[in-house]
Wavefront OBJ file of the C-alpha trace (Angstrom):
o trace
v 64.943 72.951 59.961
v 62.710 71.428 62.582
v 60.911 74.222 64.415
v 61.352 72.373 67.697
v 65.141 72.527 67.443
v 65.301 76.326 66.887
v 64.826 77.345 70.548
v 67.483 74.826 71.575
v 69.955 76.261 69.091
v 69.283 79.786 70.302
v 69.856 78.700 73.893
v 73.127 77.050 72.913
v 74.325 80.211 71.137
v 73.391 82.400 74.101
v 75.140 80.043 76.516
v 78.288 80.083 74.389
v 78.321 83.900 74.267
v 77.770 84.160 78.012
v 80.484 81.596 78.774
v 82.976 83.279 76.464
v 82.251 86.703 77.976
v 82.709 85.391 81.496
v 85.934 83.654 80.580
v 87.389 86.813 79.048
v 86.404 88.848 82.099
v 88.015 86.296 84.397
v 91.231 86.455 82.394
v 91.586 90.192 83.106
v 93.555 90.715 86.335
v 91.530 92.691 88.853
v 93.423 95.135 91.057
v 91.820 95.253 94.490
v 91.252 98.667 96.021
v 93.509 97.647 98.884
v 96.389 97.167 96.418
v 95.870 100.404 94.474
v 97.601 102.904 96.722
v 100.321 100.701 98.191
v 101.278 97.952 95.726
v 103.206 95.142 97.366
v 105.191 93.309 94.706
v 108.736 92.036 95.136
v 111.064 94.409 93.301
v 108.759 97.417 93.565
v 110.695 100.534 94.576
v 110.155 104.248 95.197
v 112.955 106.820 95.475
v 112.511 109.943 97.613
v 114.252 113.263 98.021
v 114.399 113.828 101.764
v 114.730 116.929 103.920
v 115.474 116.082 107.559
v 115.248 118.741 110.253
v 116.519 118.884 113.826
v 115.663 121.654 116.273
v 118.571 121.798 118.718
v 117.523 123.667 121.859
v 121.000 123.390 123.445
v 122.646 125.445 120.707
v 119.358 127.080 119.700
v 119.703 126.183 116.008
v 117.625 124.538 113.293
v 119.615 122.050 111.213
v 118.343 120.737 107.848
v 120.032 117.931 105.936
v 119.194 116.644 102.453
v 119.638 113.124 101.111
v 117.805 110.396 99.173
v 116.013 107.265 100.358
v 114.735 104.239 98.473
v 111.994 101.884 99.654
v 112.192 98.462 97.975
v 109.800 95.536 98.474
v 112.476 92.883 98.965
v 110.832 89.683 100.203
v 107.651 88.073 101.451
v 107.032 85.971 104.551
v 104.277 84.748 106.864
v 104.006 86.759 110.066
v 103.294 85.459 113.575
v 99.549 85.670 112.885
v 99.850 83.561 109.745
v 99.370 86.510 107.394
v 101.203 87.185 104.151
v 103.601 90.063 104.808
v 106.431 91.832 103.024
v 109.867 93.093 103.971
v 110.631 96.589 102.700
v 114.314 97.536 102.661
v 115.121 101.210 103.265
v 118.344 102.482 101.705
v 119.952 105.896 101.926
v 122.521 107.971 100.043
v 123.654 111.586 100.277
v 123.710 112.297 96.535
v 122.322 110.662 93.410
v 125.801 109.558 92.325
v 126.567 107.842 95.650
v 125.990 104.094 96.198
v 122.957 103.044 98.229
v 123.553 101.971 101.833
v 121.055 99.897 103.789
v 119.597 101.961 106.637
v 116.658 100.040 108.079
v 113.852 97.577 107.384
v 110.078 97.977 107.427
v 107.389 95.315 107.338
v 104.097 95.695 105.456
v 100.944 93.642 105.857
v 97.830 94.289 103.778
v 94.888 92.335 105.207
v 92.351 93.708 102.724
v 90.787 95.638 105.603
v 93.850 97.605 106.646
v 97.447 98.290 105.714
v 99.854 97.791 108.615
v 103.402 99.121 108.497
v 105.923 98.234 111.217
v 109.280 99.921 111.777
v 111.452 100.911 114.736
v 109.521 98.302 116.778
v 106.294 100.267 116.257
v 103.250 99.206 114.227
v 100.892 101.643 112.505
v 97.619 101.285 110.597
v 98.471 103.468 107.608
v 95.280 102.860 105.612
v 91.892 101.185 106.011
v 89.489 99.947 103.347
v 87.266 100.857 101.671
v 88.691 104.324 101.140
v 86.169 107.159 101.370
v 86.331 110.899 101.896
v 86.311 111.851 105.573
v 86.618 108.295 106.924
v 88.597 108.171 110.191
v 90.429 105.588 112.280
v 92.940 105.379 115.131
v 96.105 104.761 113.152
v 98.331 104.378 116.232
v 96.091 101.876 118.002
v 98.915 99.310 118.182
v 101.418 101.754 119.700
v 101.928 101.461 123.467
v 101.192 105.070 124.366
v 101.416 104.200 128.070
v 105.150 104.416 127.505
v 105.989 108.033 128.350
v 108.316 108.344 125.359
v 105.465 107.326 123.019
v 102.614 109.151 124.739
v 102.468 111.806 122.023
v 101.171 109.119 119.596
v 97.977 108.798 121.638
v 94.616 109.409 119.940
v 95.902 110.358 116.496
v 92.693 110.309 114.474
v 93.710 109.519 110.894
v 91.384 110.881 108.205
v 91.050 110.501 104.433
v 90.866 113.739 102.435
v 91.162 114.576 98.722
v 90.318 111.052 97.578
v 91.256 110.377 93.919
v 92.539 113.918 93.530
v 95.729 115.101 91.776
v 98.650 116.100 93.983
v 102.013 117.769 93.474
v 104.737 117.058 96.008
v 106.698 120.041 94.744
v 108.792 117.958 92.365
v 106.440 115.462 90.660
v 102.728 115.627 89.801
v 100.489 112.603 90.449
v 97.004 112.231 88.972
v 95.151 109.967 91.429
v 96.039 110.267 95.090
v 94.569 110.126 98.559
v 95.835 112.148 101.523
v 95.897 110.720 105.035
v 95.856 113.481 107.631
v 97.306 111.868 110.733
v 97.628 114.659 113.278
v 97.650 118.450 113.463
v 97.981 119.596 117.060
v 99.236 122.822 118.556
v 99.481 123.968 122.169
v 100.443 127.631 122.568
v 102.694 129.614 120.249
v 106.231 130.612 121.314
v 106.093 133.633 119.029
v 103.102 135.156 120.811
v 103.388 133.350 124.189
v 107.138 133.175 124.922
v 106.526 132.638 128.665
v 104.339 129.528 128.147
v 105.422 125.981 127.293
v 104.375 124.904 123.808
v 104.221 121.852 121.542
v 103.513 121.322 117.858
v 102.823 117.964 116.189
v 101.955 117.539 112.518
v 101.914 114.495 110.265
v 100.371 113.597 106.914
v 101.056 111.160 104.085
v 99.911 111.094 100.465
v 99.531 107.882 98.440
v 99.274 107.637 94.642
v 97.638 104.826 92.685
v 100.144 102.351 91.329
v 103.018 104.004 93.198
v 102.596 103.996 96.972
v 103.528 106.816 99.320
v 104.579 109.881 97.307
v 104.753 112.467 100.090
v 105.292 112.480 103.814
v 105.504 115.478 106.105
v 106.129 115.062 109.803
v 107.451 117.316 112.510
v 107.205 117.543 116.271
v 108.818 120.064 118.526
v 108.494 121.231 122.108
v 109.253 124.606 123.655
v 110.332 124.845 127.272
v 109.770 128.410 128.448
v 111.813 127.787 131.583
v 114.909 126.579 129.709
v 117.972 128.777 130.177
v 118.066 129.946 126.554
v 114.359 130.753 126.494
v 114.414 132.393 129.898
v 117.177 134.779 128.881
v 115.530 138.107 128.070
v 118.443 138.924 125.765
v 117.867 135.745 123.730
v 114.084 135.776 123.579
v 113.923 136.242 119.816
v 115.625 132.881 119.245
v 112.723 130.782 120.571
v 114.788 127.641 121.121
v 112.795 124.577 120.075
v 113.555 120.885 120.604
v 112.417 118.254 118.130
v 112.713 116.827 114.643
v 110.922 116.571 111.339
v 111.144 115.099 107.866
v 109.706 115.661 104.387
v 109.824 112.897 101.767
v 109.021 113.583 98.102
v 108.816 110.663 95.674
v 110.810 111.423 92.525
v 111.154 107.999 90.861
v 109.511 104.567 90.928
v 108.964 101.445 88.867
l 1 2 3 4 5 6 7 8 9 10 11 12 13 14 15 16 17 18 19 20 21 22 23 24 25 26 27 28 29 30 31 32 33 34 35 36 37 38 39 40 41 42 43 44 45 46 47 48 49 50 51 52 53 54 55 56 57 58 59 60 61 62 63 64 65 66 67 68 69 70 71 72 73 74 75 76 77 78 79 80 81 82 83 84 85 86 87 88 89 90 91 92 93 94 95 96 97 98 99 100 101 102 103 104 105 106 107 108 109 110 111 112 113 114 115 116 117 118 119 120 121 122 123 124 125 126 127 128 129 130 131 132 133 134 135 136 137 138 139 140 141 142 143 144 145 146 147 148 149 150 151 152 153 154 155 156 157 158 159 160 161 162 163 164 165 166 167 168 169 170 171 172 173 174 175 176 177 178 179 180 181 182 183 184 185 186 187 188 189 190 191 192 193 194 195 196 197 198 199 200 201 202 203 204 205 206 207 208 209 210 211 212 213 214 215 216 217 218 219 220 221 222 223 224 225 226 227 228 229 230 231 232 233 234 235 236 237 238 239 240 241 242 243 244 245 246 247 248 249 250 251 252 253 254
C-alpha cells in the first residue's frame, strides 16, 4: 500500500464513524425539559380522585364531596398570538362505573420558556423553564387582580421545591416530580382570635415526569368575626368559615 494513501484512508474511516454516530444520535427523539412534566400529546389523559370542600358560613357547615375527573389533551390549534396550543377537555363522574360527562375546557400553551394554562377566563403561568430548586415567578401575572373578586390572586410568588424528588399523593407513588408552591398565606386564626377577621389561602401543585399534574391542593376561606353566627357567644365553637377547596390525586394515566 502506498504510504501516502494511509492517512487519507484513516481520515475516511474516522469521518464515517463520526457521521454514523451523529446520525444515530439524531435519530433518537429528544424530550425537551419543557415537555417532561406536562406532556402535550393528543390523546394523553390523566384521571384524578377528587375531594371538593365547601365551607358554608350561612349554615355553619363544612361539606365534602368526592368524585373523579379526567383531563384529556383533545386537540391542537394556533392561538391569537400565533402559538401552538392545546385544548384539554375536563370530564367528571361521581363513581368509577359512571359514564364521563364533559364539565369544562382548559387551554395549554408551552412556549419553551413557560407553561400557560387558561380556564374559567383566567390565564396562569404554571411552570417556567429551566426548572431549578428555589426558582420563583409571579404565576398569576396575567390575572386582572384589580378586579375585586380576583384581588386575592395578587402577588402569588410561585416557587419550585423538591425538584426530581419522589412524591406520594396518598394513593400513587411517583419517582420523579417537582412541586410548585403557589401560595401559603394566613391572616389571624379563628381558633385563637375569634373576635378578629381571618383569611387562609393555600395552593400547591405537583408534576411528575411523563405524566403531568399528579396532585393539586387548594383552599381559601374567610372568617367574618362580625357575622351573626360568629358573633353569637353560644355558637363560638363553630367558627363559621366561608370558602372552598379541592384536592386532586392522579390515579391513572396513559
